[in-house]
C-alpha positions as CSV (number, residue, x, y, z in Angstrom):
1,M,-31.7,-71.2,80.7
2,G,-31.7,-67.5,79.9
3,L,-31.2,-64.7,82.4
4,I,-34.9,-63.6,82.2
5,S,-36.0,-67.2,83.0
6,N,-33.7,-67.4,86.0
7,I,-34.9,-64.1,87.3
8,K,-38.5,-65.1,86.9
9,K,-37.9,-68.4,88.6
10,T,-36.0,-66.9,91.5
11,F,-38.1,-63.8,92.2
12,F,-41.6,-64.2,90.7
13,N,-42.4,-67.9,91.1
14,G,-42.5,-70.0,94.2
15,T,-42.2,-73.7,95.0
16,A,-43.5,-75.5,98.1
17,I,-42.7,-79.1,99.2
18,Y,-44.8,-80.6,102.0
19,V,-43.6,-83.9,103.3
20,S,-46.1,-86.0,105.2
21,D,-45.8,-89.6,106.5
22,D,-47.2,-91.4,103.4
23,F,-47.0,-88.7,100.6
24,I,-45.3,-85.6,99.4
25,D,-47.2,-82.6,98.0
26,I,-45.4,-80.3,95.5
27,A,-46.9,-77.0,94.3
28,K,-45.5,-74.3,92.1
29,G,-47.0,-71.0,91.1
30,G,-47.2,-67.3,91.4
31,L,-49.0,-64.7,93.5
32,T,-51.6,-62.5,91.9
33,K,-53.9,-59.8,93.3
34,N,-56.7,-62.4,93.5
35,G,-54.8,-65.2,95.1
36,I,-52.3,-67.9,94.2
37,R,-52.0,-69.0,90.6
38,I,-51.0,-72.6,90.5
39,S,-48.8,-73.8,87.6
40,F,-48.1,-77.3,89.1
41,L,-49.7,-79.3,91.8
42,Q,-49.3,-83.0,92.5
43,R,-49.5,-85.5,95.4
44,F,-46.9,-88.2,95.3
45,P,-47.6,-91.3,97.4
46,L,-44.6,-92.8,99.1
47,L,-43.9,-96.5,99.0
48,K,-42.6,-96.5,102.6
49,N,-44.0,-94.7,105.7
50,I,-41.5,-92.2,107.0
51,R,-43.3,-91.1,110.1
52,N,-40.3,-91.5,112.4
53,L,-37.6,-90.6,109.9
54,S,-35.7,-87.3,109.4
55,Y,-35.2,-85.8,106.0
56,M,-31.8,-87.3,105.7
57,D,-32.9,-90.7,107.0
58,A,-35.8,-90.7,104.4
59,K,-33.4,-89.5,101.7
60,D,-34.0,-92.5,99.4
61,E,-37.8,-92.2,99.5
62,I,-37.9,-88.4,99.0
63,D,-35.3,-88.5,96.2
64,K,-37.6,-90.7,94.1
65,T,-40.4,-88.1,94.4
66,L,-38.2,-85.1,93.7
67,D,-36.7,-86.8,90.6
68,K,-40.2,-87.4,89.3
69,A,-41.3,-83.8,90.0
70,F,-38.1,-82.2,88.6
71,P,-36.7,-84.5,85.9
72,N,-34.2,-82.0,84.6
73,S,-32.3,-79.1,86.0
74,E,-34.4,-76.5,84.2
75,D,-37.4,-77.6,86.2
76,K,-35.6,-77.6,89.5
77,P,-36.3,-74.5,91.7
78,Y,-33.5,-72.6,93.3
79,R,-35.4,-71.9,96.5
80,V,-38.2,-73.9,98.2
81,A,-40.5,-73.6,101.2
82,I,-40.7,-76.8,103.2
83,N,-42.5,-78.0,106.4
84,L,-40.8,-79.1,109.6
85,K,-42.0,-82.6,110.4
86,D,-44.4,-82.7,113.3
87,D,-42.2,-84.8,115.5
88,S,-39.4,-82.3,115.3
89,F,-40.8,-79.0,116.6
90,I,-42.0,-77.4,119.9
91,L,-45.0,-75.2,120.2
92,R,-45.6,-73.2,123.4
93,H,-47.9,-70.4,124.5
94,F,-47.1,-68.1,127.5
95,T,-47.6,-64.7,128.9
96,L,-45.0,-61.9,129.6
97,R,-45.1,-58.5,131.1
98,E,-45.2,-55.9,128.3
99,I,-41.7,-54.7,127.6
100,P,-40.0,-52.6,124.8
101,A,-39.7,-54.5,121.5
102,K,-35.8,-54.3,121.5
103,E,-35.7,-56.3,124.8
104,L,-38.4,-58.8,123.8
105,K,-36.2,-61.4,122.1
106,H,-34.0,-61.8,125.1
107,A,-36.9,-61.9,127.5
108,I,-38.7,-64.6,125.5
109,A,-35.5,-66.7,125.3
110,F,-35.3,-66.6,129.1
111,E,-39.0,-67.3,129.6
112,A,-39.2,-70.0,127.0
113,Q,-36.5,-72.0,128.9
114,K,-39.2,-72.7,131.5
115,Y,-41.4,-74.5,129.0
116,V,-39.0,-76.5,126.7
117,P,-36.9,-79.5,127.6
118,Y,-33.8,-78.3,125.7
119,P,-31.3,-75.5,126.3
120,V,-32.6,-72.5,124.4
121,E,-29.2,-72.0,122.8
122,D,-29.6,-75.3,121.0
123,L,-32.8,-74.2,119.4
124,V,-33.8,-72.2,116.3
125,Y,-37.0,-70.4,117.3
126,G,-39.5,-67.8,116.2
127,F,-42.3,-66.0,118.1
128,K,-45.2,-63.6,117.6
129,V,-47.1,-61.4,120.0
130,C,-50.7,-62.6,119.9
131,A,-52.4,-60.0,122.1
132,K,-51.7,-57.3,124.6
133,K,-53.9,-56.6,127.6
134,G,-53.5,-55.0,131.1
135,G,-49.7,-54.6,130.8
136,F,-49.2,-58.2,129.6
137,Q,-48.7,-59.7,126.2
138,E,-49.4,-63.3,125.0
139,I,-46.6,-65.0,123.1
140,I,-46.7,-67.9,120.6
141,F,-43.4,-69.6,120.6
142,A,-42.3,-72.2,118.0
143,A,-38.9,-73.9,117.9
144,S,-36.9,-76.9,116.9
145,E,-33.4,-78.2,117.7
146,I,-30.7,-76.8,115.5
147,K,-29.7,-80.4,114.5
148,N,-33.3,-81.1,113.1
149,L,-33.3,-77.9,111.0
150,R,-29.8,-78.5,109.7
151,N,-30.8,-82.0,108.8
152,A,-33.6,-80.6,106.6
153,T,-31.5,-77.9,105.1
154,E,-28.6,-80.2,104.4
155,Y,-30.8,-82.7,102.6
156,F,-32.3,-80.1,100.2
157,K,-28.9,-78.6,99.6
158,T,-27.8,-82.0,98.3
159,K,-30.6,-81.6,95.8
160,E,-29.3,-78.1,94.9
161,M,-32.3,-76.4,96.4
162,L,-32.3,-73.7,99.1
163,P,-35.0,-74.3,101.9
164,S,-35.2,-70.7,102.8
165,I,-38.7,-71.0,104.5
166,I,-39.4,-73.8,107.1
167,E,-42.7,-73.8,108.9
168,P,-44.5,-76.4,111.0
169,M,-48.0,-77.8,110.3
170,P,-50.1,-75.8,112.8
171,I,-48.7,-72.5,111.6
172,L,-49.6,-73.5,108.0
173,M,-53.2,-74.3,108.9
174,V,-53.7,-71.1,110.7
175,R,-52.1,-69.2,107.8
176,A,-54.6,-70.8,105.4
177,L,-57.5,-69.6,107.6
178,N,-56.1,-66.1,108.0
179,L,-55.7,-65.8,104.2
180,Q,-59.5,-66.2,103.8
181,G,-60.4,-64.1,106.9
182,E,-62.2,-67.1,108.4
183,I,-61.2,-66.4,112.0
184,E,-61.6,-63.4,114.3
185,R,-58.8,-61.9,116.4
186,E,-60.6,-62.6,119.7
187,G,-62.1,-66.0,118.7
188,A,-61.2,-69.5,119.7
189,Y,-61.4,-72.3,117.1
190,I,-60.5,-76.0,116.5
191,E,-59.2,-77.2,113.1
192,I,-59.3,-81.0,112.2
193,H,-57.2,-82.1,109.2
194,Y,-57.0,-85.6,107.8
195,E,-53.9,-86.8,106.1
196,P,-53.8,-90.3,104.5
197,S,-53.3,-92.9,105.3
198,N,-53.6,-92.9,109.1
199,K,-53.3,-89.5,110.6
200,V,-55.6,-86.8,112.0
201,I,-54.1,-83.4,113.1
202,I,-56.0,-81.2,115.6
203,T,-54.9,-77.6,116.0
204,G,-56.2,-75.2,118.6
205,I,-56.4,-71.6,117.5
206,C,-56.8,-68.3,119.5
207,H,-55.9,-64.7,118.6
208,R,-55.3,-65.9,115.0
209,Q,-52.4,-68.0,116.2
210,P,-51.9,-71.7,116.8
211,H,-52.3,-72.5,120.5
212,F,-51.5,-76.3,120.4
213,L,-51.1,-79.2,118.1
214,K,-52.3,-82.8,118.6
215,E,-51.5,-85.5,116.2
216,M,-53.1,-89.0,116.4
217,Q,-53.2,-92.2,114.5
218,I,-56.6,-93.4,113.7
219,F,-55.5,-97.0,114.1
220,P,-52.7,-97.0,116.6
221,G,-49.8,-99.3,115.8
222,E,-50.5,-99.6,112.1
223,D,-47.7,-97.6,110.5
224,E,-47.5,-99.4,107.2
225,F,-50.1,-99.0,104.5
226,K,-50.4,-99.6,100.8
227,T,-49.8,-96.0,100.0
228,A,-50.1,-96.4,96.2
229,E,-53.8,-95.7,96.8
230,L,-54.5,-92.8,99.3
231,N,-58.0,-93.1,100.7
232,Y,-59.9,-90.2,102.3
233,P,-62.6,-91.4,104.7
234,F,-65.8,-89.5,105.6
235,L,-65.7,-87.7,108.9
236,N,-68.6,-89.9,110.2
237,D,-66.5,-93.1,109.4
238,I,-63.9,-92.2,112.1
239,W,-65.8,-89.8,114.3
240,S,-66.3,-92.4,117.1
241,I,-62.5,-92.8,117.1
242,I,-61.5,-89.1,117.4
243,E,-64.6,-87.7,119.2
244,G,-63.0,-88.0,122.6
245,D,-59.8,-86.2,121.5
246,V,-61.9,-83.4,119.9
247,V,-63.9,-83.0,123.2
248,G,-60.7,-82.9,125.1
249,S,-59.2,-80.3,122.8
250,V,-62.2,-78.1,123.1
251,A,-62.1,-78.3,126.9
252,Y,-58.4,-77.6,127.0
253,L,-58.6,-74.6,124.7
254,K,-61.5,-73.1,126.7
255,R,-59.6,-73.7,130.0
256,E,-56.4,-72.0,128.6
257,T,-58.0,-69.1,126.8
258,K,-61.2,-68.5,128.9
259,K,-63.0,-68.4,125.6
260,E,-65.8,-70.6,124.1
261,V,-64.9,-72.5,120.9
262,S,-67.2,-70.9,118.3
263,K,-66.4,-73.0,115.3
264,I,-64.7,-76.2,114.2
265,F,-63.0,-76.3,110.8
266,I,-62.5,-79.6,109.0
267,S,-60.4,-80.4,105.9
268,G,-59.0,-83.4,104.1
269,F,-62.0,-85.7,104.6
270,S,-64.3,-86.7,101.8
271,S,-67.4,-84.6,101.9
272,S,-70.5,-86.1,103.5
273,P,-73.9,-84.7,104.5
274,E,-73.5,-86.5,107.8
275,E,-71.1,-83.7,108.9
276,E,-74.0,-81.4,109.6
277,N,-75.7,-84.0,111.8
278,I,-72.4,-84.6,113.7
279,A,-72.1,-80.8,114.3
280,K,-75.7,-80.6,115.6
281,D,-75.1,-83.4,118.1
282,F,-71.7,-82.0,119.1
283,G,-73.2,-78.5,119.7
284,I,-70.5,-76.5,117.8
285,P,-70.9,-75.5,114.1
286,F,-68.6,-77.4,111.6
287,K,-67.3,-75.6,108.5
288,R,-65.2,-76.7,105.5
289,I,-62.2,-74.4,105.0
290,N,-62.6,-72.0,102.1
291,V,-59.8,-72.2,99.6
292,S,-61.0,-69.6,97.1
293,F,-57.6,-67.9,97.3
294,L,-56.3,-70.8,95.2
295,K,-56.6,-70.2,91.5
296,C,-56.5,-73.8,90.3
297,P,-60.0,-74.7,89.1
298,D,-59.2,-78.2,87.9
299,V,-58.3,-79.5,91.4
300,T,-61.0,-81.2,93.3
301,N,-61.1,-81.5,97.1
302,K,-58.7,-78.6,97.4
303,D,-58.7,-78.5,101.2
304,R,-56.6,-81.7,101.1
305,F,-53.7,-79.6,99.9
306,L,-54.0,-76.8,102.5
307,P,-50.5,-77.2,104.1
308,V,-48.7,-77.0,100.7
309,F,-50.9,-74.1,99.6
310,A,-50.0,-72.1,102.8
311,L,-46.3,-73.0,102.2
312,L,-46.5,-71.8,98.6
313,H,-48.1,-68.5,99.7
314,D,-45.3,-68.0,102.2
315,S,-42.7,-68.6,99.6
316,L,-44.3,-65.7,97.5
317,S,-44.7,-63.3,100.4
318,A,-43.5,-62.8,104.0
319,P,-43.6,-66.1,105.9
320,F,-45.8,-66.3,108.9
321,L,-43.1,-67.6,111.3
322,N,-40.0,-68.8,109.6
323,L,-37.8,-71.4,111.5
324,A,-35.1,-71.6,108.8
325,P,-31.5,-71.1,110.1
326,E,-30.2,-67.5,109.6
327,E,-27.4,-68.7,107.4
328,T,-29.9,-70.2,105.0
329,I,-32.1,-67.1,105.0
330,R,-29.1,-64.9,104.2
331,D,-28.4,-67.0,101.0
332,D,-32.0,-66.4,99.8
333,P,-32.0,-63.7,97.0
334,W,-35.7,-63.2,97.7
335,V,-34.9,-61.1,100.8
336,F,-33.5,-58.5,98.4
337,K,-36.7,-58.3,96.4
338,P,-38.4,-55.5,98.4
339,V,-35.2,-53.4,98.2
340,A,-34.9,-54.1,94.5
341,V,-38.6,-53.2,94.0
342,K,-38.1,-49.9,95.8
343,I,-35.0,-49.1,93.8
344,A,-36.8,-49.9,90.5
345,L,-39.8,-47.8,91.5
346,T,-37.5,-44.9,92.4
347,F,-35.6,-45.2,89.2
348,F,-38.7,-45.3,87.0
349,T,-40.2,-42.4,88.9
350,I,-37.0,-40.3,88.2
351,I,-37.2,-41.4,84.5
352,A,-40.9,-40.4,84.3
353,L,-40.3,-37.0,85.9
354,H,-37.3,-36.4,83.6
355,T,-39.4,-37.3,80.6
356,V,-42.2,-34.9,81.7
357,F,-39.8,-32.0,82.4
358,A,-37.8,-32.8,79.2
359,T,-40.9,-32.6,77.2
360,A,-41.9,-29.2,78.7
361,I,-38.4,-27.9,78.2
362,S,-38.3,-29.2,74.7
363,S,-41.6,-27.5,74.0
364,R,-40.3,-24.2,75.4
365,I,-37.2,-24.4,73.3
366,K,-39.3,-25.0,70.2
367,N,-41.3,-21.9,70.9
368,I,-38.2,-19.8,71.3
369,D,-36.8,-21.2,68.2
370,A,-40.0,-20.3,66.3
371,V,-39.7,-16.7,67.6
372,K,-36.1,-16.6,66.5
373,K,-36.9,-17.8,63.0
374,N,-39.7,-15.3,62.6
375,S,-37.4,-12.5,63.8
376,E,-34.8,-13.5,61.3
377,I,-37.1,-12.4,58.5
378,Y,-37.1,-8.8,59.7
379,K,-33.5,-8.8,60.9
380,M,-34.6,-7.1,64.1
381,I,-32.9,-9.3,66.6
382,D,-29.7,-11.3,66.9
383,L,-30.5,-15.0,66.6
384,N,-27.9,-15.8,69.2
385,A,-29.5,-13.5,71.8
386,S,-30.2,-14.8,75.3
387,R,-33.5,-16.4,76.2
388,E,-34.6,-13.3,78.2
389,D,-34.0,-11.0,75.3
390,I,-36.0,-13.2,72.9
391,V,-38.9,-13.4,75.4
392,R,-38.8,-9.6,75.9
393,Y,-38.8,-9.0,72.2
394,K,-41.7,-11.3,71.8
395,D,-43.7,-9.5,74.5
396,I,-43.0,-6.1,72.8
397,M,-44.1,-7.4,69.4
398,E,-47.3,-8.7,71.0
399,E,-48.0,-5.3,72.6
400,K,-47.3,-3.5,69.4
401,A,-49.7,-5.8,67.5
402,A,-52.3,-5.2,70.2
403,F,-51.9,-1.4,69.9
404,I,-52.1,-1.5,66.1
405,N,-55.2,-3.6,66.4
406,N,-56.7,-1.1,68.9
407,I,-56.0,1.8,66.5
408,L,-57.6,-0.1,63.6
409,S,-60.6,-1.3,65.5
410,N,-61.4,2.1,67.1
411,R,-60.4,4.2,64.1
412,I,-58.1,6.6,66.0
413,Y,-56.8,8.5,63.0
414,V,-55.0,11.8,63.5
415,S,-56.5,13.3,60.3
416,E,-60.1,12.6,61.4
417,K,-59.5,14.2,64.8
418,L,-57.9,17.3,63.2
419,I,-61.0,17.7,61.0
420,Q,-63.3,17.3,63.9
421,L,-61.1,19.6,66.1
422,S,-61.5,22.4,63.7
423,K,-65.3,22.3,64.4
424,D,-64.8,22.5,68.2
425,I,-62.6,25.6,68.5
426,A,-63.9,29.2,68.2
427,P,-63.2,31.2,65.0
428,N,-60.7,33.4,66.8
429,S,-58.7,30.3,67.9
430,W,-56.0,28.3,66.3
431,I,-53.9,25.1,67.0
432,D,-50.2,25.7,67.5
433,G,-49.3,22.0,67.8
434,L,-50.7,18.5,68.3
435,T,-48.7,15.5,69.7
436,L,-50.0,11.9,69.7
437,R,-47.9,9.6,72.0
438,N,-47.9,5.8,72.5
439,I,-44.5,4.0,73.2
440,I,-44.5,0.4,72.2
441,G,-43.3,-1.9,74.9
442,E,-44.3,0.4,77.8
443,K,-47.5,-0.2,79.8
444,T,-48.7,3.5,79.3
445,A,-51.9,4.4,77.5
446,A,-52.1,6.6,74.4
447,T,-52.1,10.3,75.0
448,M,-52.8,13.4,72.7
449,K,-51.7,16.9,73.7
450,I,-53.2,20.0,72.0
451,N,-51.4,23.3,72.2
452,G,-53.4,26.3,71.0
453,S,-54.3,30.0,71.4
454,V,-57.4,32.1,71.7
455,Y,-57.2,35.7,70.2
456,G,-59.1,38.3,72.2
457,V,-61.7,37.7,74.9
458,A,-64.6,35.2,74.4
459,E,-68.0,36.7,73.8
460,T,-69.5,34.7,76.5
461,G,-67.2,36.2,79.1
462,S,-65.8,32.9,80.0
463,S,-62.4,31.6,79.2
464,G,-62.1,30.5,75.6
465,A,-59.9,27.6,76.6
466,N,-62.7,26.2,78.9
467,V,-65.2,26.4,76.0
468,I,-62.8,24.4,73.8
469,L,-62.3,21.9,76.6
470,E,-66.0,21.3,77.0
471,N,-66.5,21.0,73.3
472,I,-63.9,18.3,73.1
473,R,-65.3,16.4,76.1
474,R,-68.7,16.2,74.4
475,D,-67.3,15.3,71.1
476,E,-67.4,11.4,70.7
477,N,-65.3,11.4,67.6
478,I,-62.3,13.1,69.3
479,M,-62.8,11.2,72.6
480,T,-62.7,7.8,70.8
481,G,-59.7,6.0,72.2
482,F,-59.4,8.2,75.3
483,K,-61.0,8.0,78.7
484,E,-60.6,11.6,79.9
485,V,-59.6,15.1,79.0
486,E,-58.2,17.9,81.1
487,L,-57.0,21.5,80.8
488,V,-53.3,21.3,81.8
489,S,-52.4,25.0,81.6
490,V,-53.7,28.4,80.6
491,K,-51.4,31.4,80.0
492,K,-52.3,35.0,78.9
493,R,-50.0,37.3,77.0
494,K,-50.3,40.6,75.0
495,L,-50.2,40.6,71.2
496,L,-50.0,44.2,70.0
497,E,-53.1,45.9,71.6
498,N,-55.0,42.6,72.2
499,E,-54.9,39.8,74.7
500,V,-54.0,36.2,73.6
501,T,-54.8,33.1,75.8
502,E,-52.4,30.2,75.3
503,F,-53.7,26.8,76.5
504,E,-52.7,23.1,76.7
505,I,-55.3,20.3,76.7
506,L,-54.4,16.7,77.3
507,L,-56.4,13.7,76.3
508,K,-55.5,10.3,77.9
């Protein structure tokens, strides 16, 4: 098998094995955003009832089933999720004062010793906080003797499978209900599940956690059945046998939780319209468990497979309450998946950012290279110049182009202004010099300086320079390209017997 197939089998697919008294359910599949996608699902009847046998004691019977389900090594999963047989676990519910989380585990171990018949150091246990109120917290406690769990793990290791998730039946049933949002946090419920050929399991539920488990045989004393054919009776066929136990379970849950049981869920039985009549007479609504999270449309009566479905879901995500020994969990590569996913996301994020910045940098380099190549034609800049020099030269060239375009668009021609200027000065005046200034690369506007002289005194009696200034200000042709004009200086001097007025006018 290739590396990719091994990675896919280990990290992206799950396998669940649910062992009951008279059959074994095996499911394989993957988790999608819409639920579980089933690739394999089958119920294998056992030829011998294994109600009172451990996994190792029932080795021969279970071997036959696993050999059928996984005929070759390529089909065999590396890791599996299994159930803890119902006669091998302890379920308790108790209340503690609210204490810091880091102290909770030790406090629970001490408190649980009051409720279990075994030394707590001989147990593998798990717990969850169900609710907090008034400084107290309600605890659900599940445990099993270390020897029972090791018995289960050792058996599957002989089959070269790692049982990294081990959960008991009531936890699986509550998980199935939670997946569909069927139960409210503050509600109290009863779940009745039938398993062929002779078992009914009643689970009490409160605060979305299992409160108790009751397992009964429909026909006490009859342990052996012809399990080649697994029959599923109607609820009304056996209601008279289990009604007293259901009534007692409802009363017990109400007494323990101070809550009314609002709904009874049923699963595993063949469907019958009589269920509605039984519910009416009983006074509590009955409801079939919704299994729409299972994407396996070809399977009929899906609620018969609820435990193995919940196991499969737990093998593909975080388990609800895992009782597997710590040394087994440490060997599970799945625990590294969240870390691997975070590392992969970080890595691909870095790659994506690098690609974005590399693209931007590459584009900038291409632009600079284009400027260099264009500059090479005119031999105006060294092609090995720094980036700053290239950009500065580019900006200067852009300003120069803008200025030239401004001159062309506004027709600021010196010759035209000289012709027009000759019309604006008096006959006894002349121009000594004209300077047009605009430095490319500087942020200064164009300026024009006019130096001239007026011979004699103006006939109007006013300064001849002021007359010329006003004529220029009113002349649109000369003012084109400039915003204002001012008389910078006026100076009088003697020329022979007459007075001469020298002036400087600045347009900007």
